[in-house]
C-alpha positions as CSV (number, residue, x, y, z in Angstrom):
1,M,-5.1,28.6,-12.9
2,N,-7.5,26.3,-10.2
3,Y,-4.7,24.2,-8.7
4,K,-7.4,22.6,-6.3
5,V,-8.8,21.5,-9.8
6,D,-6.5,21.1,-12.0
7,T,-4.1,18.8,-10.0
8,Q,-7.1,16.1,-9.6
9,I,-7.9,16.4,-13.3
10,F,-4.0,15.4,-14.0
11,F,-3.4,13.3,-10.9
12,K,-6.4,11.2,-12.5
13,S,-5.3,10.8,-15.8
14,L,-1.8,9.7,-14.6
15,Q,-3.1,7.0,-12.7
16,K,-5.1,5.9,-15.9
17,S,-2.1,5.5,-17.7
18,I,0.3,4.2,-15.2
19,C,-2.1,1.6,-14.6
20,A,-2.1,0.7,-18.5
21,A,1.5,1.0,-19.2
22,L,1.9,-1.3,-15.6
23,E,-0.6,-4.2,-17.6
24,A,0.8,-4.1,-20.8
25,E,4.6,-5.1,-19.3
26,D,3.0,-7.5,-17.1
27,G,1.2,-9.4,-19.7
28,L,-1.4,-10.8,-17.2
29,G,-2.8,-8.8,-14.3
30,K,-5.4,-6.7,-14.5
31,F,-5.5,-3.7,-11.8
32,E,-9.1,-4.1,-9.4
33,I,-10.3,-0.2,-9.2
34,H,-12.1,0.6,-6.1
35,E,-13.4,4.0,-5.4
36,W,-13.7,5.0,-1.8
37,K,-15.5,8.1,0.2
38,R,-14.0,9.9,3.6
39,L,-15.9,10.2,6.2
40,G,-14.9,13.9,7.2
41,G,-14.5,14.8,2.8
42,G,-13.4,13.9,-0.1
43,G,-12.1,10.0,-1.3
44,G,-10.0,8.5,-3.8
45,I,-9.8,5.6,-6.0
46,T,-7.4,2.6,-5.5
47,A,-6.0,0.1,-8.0
48,V,-4.5,-2.7,-7.3
49,L,-2.7,-5.5,-9.5
50,Q,-2.0,-9.0,-7.5
51,D,-0.3,-12.0,-8.6
52,G,0.5,-10.9,-12.1
53,A,3.0,-12.4,-14.0
54,V,5.8,-9.6,-13.2
55,I,4.0,-8.0,-9.9
56,E,3.3,-10.0,-7.2
57,K,1.2,-6.7,-5.6
58,G,1.2,-3.3,-6.3
59,G,-1.1,-0.1,-6.3
60,V,-1.6,2.6,-8.1
61,N,-4.0,5.0,-6.0
62,F,-5.4,8.4,-6.5
63,S,-7.0,10.5,-3.6
64,S,-8.8,13.8,-2.9
65,V,-9.3,14.6,0.7
66,E,-10.3,17.5,2.3
67,G,-11.9,18.8,5.7
68,V,-11.0,20.0,9.4
69,L,-7.1,20.1,10.1
70,P,-6.4,17.5,12.8
71,A,-4.4,19.0,15.4
72,V,-1.5,16.3,15.4
73,V,-0.8,17.3,11.7
74,A,-1.1,20.8,11.9
75,K,1.5,20.6,14.5
76,A,3.6,18.4,12.2
77,L,3.1,20.4,9.5
78,R,3.9,23.9,12.2
79,V,0.5,25.7,10.1
80,E,-2.4,27.1,12.5
81,S,-4.8,26.9,9.4
82,T,-8.3,25.1,10.7
83,H,-9.1,23.4,7.1
84,F,-7.1,21.4,4.5
85,F,-7.1,19.6,0.7
86,A,-4.9,17.6,-0.5
87,T,-5.0,15.5,-3.6
88,G,-2.0,13.3,-5.3
89,L,-0.8,9.7,-6.4
90,S,0.8,7.6,-4.7
91,I,2.5,4.1,-6.2
92,V,4.7,1.5,-4.5
93,I,5.0,-2.3,-6.6
94,H,6.4,-5.6,-5.3
95,P,7.1,-8.0,-8.0
96,N,7.5,-11.4,-7.6
97,N,10.9,-12.0,-9.7
98,P,13.7,-11.0,-6.8
99,H,15.9,-9.4,-9.9
100,V,13.2,-6.8,-10.3
101,P,13.1,-3.6,-7.9
102,I,10.9,-2.1,-5.2
103,I,9.7,0.9,-6.4
104,H,7.5,4.1,-5.3
105,M,6.4,7.2,-6.0
106,N,4.6,9.7,-4.6
107,V,3.5,13.1,-6.5
108,R,0.7,15.3,-4.5
109,Y,-0.3,19.2,-3.7
110,F,-1.6,20.6,-0.9
111,E,-3.1,23.5,0.4
112,T,-4.6,25.1,3.9
113,S,-7.3,27.1,4.6
114,T,-8.8,29.1,7.3
115,N,-12.6,30.6,6.9
116,G,-12.5,29.6,3.3
117,R,-9.7,31.8,2.9
118,S,-6.5,29.9,1.0
119,E,-3.5,30.6,3.0
120,E,-0.4,28.2,2.2
121,Q,-0.5,26.1,-1.2
122,W,2.5,23.9,-2.0
123,F,4.0,20.5,-3.8
124,G,5.5,17.6,-2.7
125,G,6.4,14.3,-3.4
126,G,9.2,11.5,-4.0
127,I,10.4,8.7,-5.9
128,D,12.9,6.1,-5.0
129,L,14.0,2.6,-6.0
130,T,14.5,-0.1,-3.8
131,P,16.7,-3.0,-5.8
132,H,16.5,-6.6,-3.8
133,Y,20.0,-6.7,-5.1
134,V,21.4,-3.9,-6.2
135,D,22.5,-3.2,-9.7
136,K,25.3,-0.4,-10.3
137,E,23.5,0.3,-13.9
138,Q,20.6,0.1,-13.3
139,A,20.9,2.5,-10.5
140,K,22.8,5.2,-13.0
141,F,19.7,4.6,-15.4
142,F,17.5,5.7,-12.7
143,H,19.2,8.2,-11.3
144,Q,20.2,9.9,-14.8
145,H,16.7,10.2,-15.6
146,L,15.3,11.5,-12.6
147,K,19.1,13.9,-13.3
148,N,17.2,14.4,-16.8
149,T,13.7,15.4,-15.3
150,C,14.9,18.1,-12.8
151,D,17.6,19.4,-15.0
152,A,14.9,20.9,-17.2
153,R,13.2,22.6,-14.4
154,G,16.5,23.8,-12.5
155,K,20.0,22.7,-12.5
156,E,20.3,22.6,-8.6
157,M,17.7,20.3,-8.2
158,Y,18.4,17.4,-8.7
159,P,21.6,17.6,-6.1
160,E,19.2,19.0,-3.5
161,F,16.6,16.7,-4.1
162,K,18.8,13.5,-4.5
163,K,20.3,14.5,-0.8
164,L,17.1,15.0,0.6
165,A,16.2,11.4,-0.8
166,D,19.1,9.9,0.9
167,E,18.1,11.5,4.4
168,Y,14.5,10.8,3.6
169,F,14.8,7.3,2.9
170,Y,17.0,6.2,5.5
171,I,16.1,3.4,8.3
172,K,17.3,4.6,11.2
173,H,17.5,1.9,13.8
174,R,19.2,-0.2,10.9
175,D,21.5,2.4,9.5
176,E,20.8,1.4,5.8
177,T,19.2,3.9,3.2
178,R,15.9,1.9,1.7
179,G,17.7,1.0,-1.4
180,V,19.1,3.3,-4.1
181,G,17.4,6.5,-3.3
182,G,15.8,8.8,-5.5
183,I,14.9,12.3,-5.3
184,F,12.7,13.6,-2.2
185,F,11.2,17.5,-1.9
186,D,8.5,18.6,0.1
187,R,6.5,21.8,0.7
188,M,7.7,23.4,-2.9
189,Y,6.0,26.5,-2.8
190,A,6.0,29.6,-5.3
191,S,9.1,31.7,-4.9
192,Q,10.9,34.6,-6.5
193,K,12.4,31.8,-9.1
194,Y,10.0,29.0,-9.3
195,N,6.0,29.8,-9.3
196,L,3.5,27.4,-8.8
197,H,2.8,26.8,-12.2
198,N,6.5,25.7,-12.5
199,R,6.3,23.9,-10.0
200,F,3.3,21.7,-11.0
201,E,4.9,21.4,-14.8
202,F,7.7,19.8,-12.8
203,I,5.2,17.3,-10.9
204,K,3.9,16.5,-14.1
205,S,7.2,15.2,-15.9
206,L,8.4,13.4,-13.0
207,G,4.8,11.3,-12.8
208,N,5.0,10.8,-16.7
209,S,8.6,9.3,-16.0
210,F,7.3,6.5,-13.9
211,A,6.0,4.0,-16.6
212,P,9.1,4.3,-19.2
213,I,11.5,3.9,-16.0
214,Y,9.9,1.4,-14.6
215,T,8.4,-1.0,-17.6
216,H,12.1,-1.1,-18.4
217,L,13.4,-2.0,-15.4
218,M,10.1,-4.8,-15.8
219,S,11.1,-5.8,-18.8
220,V,15.1,-6.3,-18.7
221,N,14.7,-8.1,-15.2
222,K,11.6,-10.2,-15.4
223,N,12.5,-13.2,-17.1
224,K,16.0,-13.4,-15.1
225,S,15.7,-16.9,-13.2
226,Y,16.2,-17.0,-9.4
227,T,17.0,-19.4,-6.5
228,P,15.5,-20.5,-3.5
229,E,18.1,-18.4,-1.6
230,E,17.6,-15.5,-3.6
231,K,13.6,-15.5,-2.9
232,N,14.5,-15.9,0.7
233,W,17.0,-12.6,0.4
234,Q,14.1,-11.0,-1.3
235,L,12.0,-11.3,1.6
236,I,14.1,-9.6,4.1
237,R,14.6,-7.0,1.8
238,R,10.5,-6.6,1.8
239,G,10.8,-6.8,5.6
240,R,13.1,-4.0,5.5
241,Y,10.4,-1.7,3.2
242,V,7.7,-2.4,6.0
243,E,9.7,-1.4,8.5
244,F,10.4,2.0,7.1
245,N,7.1,2.6,5.9
246,L,5.3,1.8,9.3
247,V,7.5,3.7,11.4
248,Y,9.1,6.2,9.4
249,D,6.6,7.3,6.1
250,K,5.1,10.4,6.2
251,G,2.4,9.1,3.7
252,T,1.4,6.7,6.0
253,K,0.9,8.7,9.1
254,F,-0.9,11.5,7.5
255,G,-3.1,9.0,6.0
256,L,-3.5,7.1,9.5
257,D,-4.0,11.0,11.4
258,T,-6.6,11.9,8.5
259,D,-8.9,8.5,8.8
260,G,-8.2,7.3,5.4
261,R,-9.3,4.3,3.8
262,I,-6.7,1.8,5.9
263,E,-6.4,-0.6,2.9
264,S,-5.2,1.8,0.4
265,I,-2.9,3.8,3.4
266,L,-1.6,-0.1,3.6
267,M,-1.3,-1.1,0.2
268,S,2.2,-0.2,0.3
269,L,2.9,-3.2,2.1
270,P,4.0,-6.4,0.7
271,K,1.9,-9.9,0.5
272,M,4.6,-11.7,1.9
273,A,8.0,-10.8,4.1
274,S,10.3,-12.2,6.1
275,W,12.3,-11.4,9.2
276,P,14.0,-14.6,10.2
277,Y,16.2,-13.7,13.3
278,D,19.9,-12.0,12.8
279,P,20.5,-13.5,9.3
280,Q,24.5,-13.3,8.1
281,F,25.7,-13.5,5.0
282,E,29.1,-14.1,3.6
283,E,31.7,-12.0,2.6
284,G,31.7,-11.9,-1.2
285,S,28.2,-12.7,-1.4
286,K,25.5,-10.7,-3.2
287,E,23.8,-10.0,-0.5
288,K,26.6,-8.9,1.8
289,E,27.6,-6.9,-1.4
290,T,24.1,-5.2,-1.5
291,L,24.0,-4.3,2.0
292,S,27.3,-2.5,1.4
293,L,25.5,-0.2,-1.0
294,L,22.7,0.9,0.9
295,K,24.3,4.0,1.6
296,K,23.8,7.7,2.0
297,G,25.5,9.7,-0.2
298,I,26.9,7.2,-2.8
299,D,27.1,9.1,-6.5
300,W,25.2,6.6,-8.8
301,L,26.1,8.4,-12.1
302,K,29.4,8.1,-12.1
């Protein structure tokens, strides 16, 4: 199998199918498609939907970039290779209704080489859910789907990847998780137990799970009424999302360090967010309850 070719074919196909599913559930918005080229090698296809009936701003972005590996990236990856190839799909959806959660998914393939000789190959990615208001049943629905996807490839995957997600999707300066977590994994090499084919099949399964999961969450929440106060809370929660993506997110850093297309890199940010000074919320309020649930290690499947 030629992973450099086959992964690109899959991610492009996945981009089209997810865009179609999101458009169908939104009922109004349509994705604008922008193809772009990277000066150092490669490019991508950015698909963005704005001002839909359900989705205020969402992106489903394919990229395939290659070239000289910047020294700062080589140091971060702890490799001595001189060239890289990376392809994947990155998704972030910011809804209009504060009862519809924000969702993110990234699935990717990466390889390094020197003098044309392939040195390392791995898969990585993650998916996490960021509700503005945490609904425990919907968090359980989300995590059960992820567990089922993981269990089909290895029973140890979900608990390992869930713990990694709790650690990764964490806003240290706020002492808050970004949301209810999900799964996160990186540098999934071939091993004695799992070959690259198994890793790729897992990536496919995870990618194909996105549309059924999120269109369901859109469907059950999109027609719920909300107050101006709930909308203000949504803007504050979006602000936390912005903080994570600009301070901690590895994908954002990788895109900036490899001279990616800036509009595609910052697609993950919402159109509107808010940072009121030191907001306080009453004990027993839905806002206070959500804040109490933004913690590592919660078993959402109980």
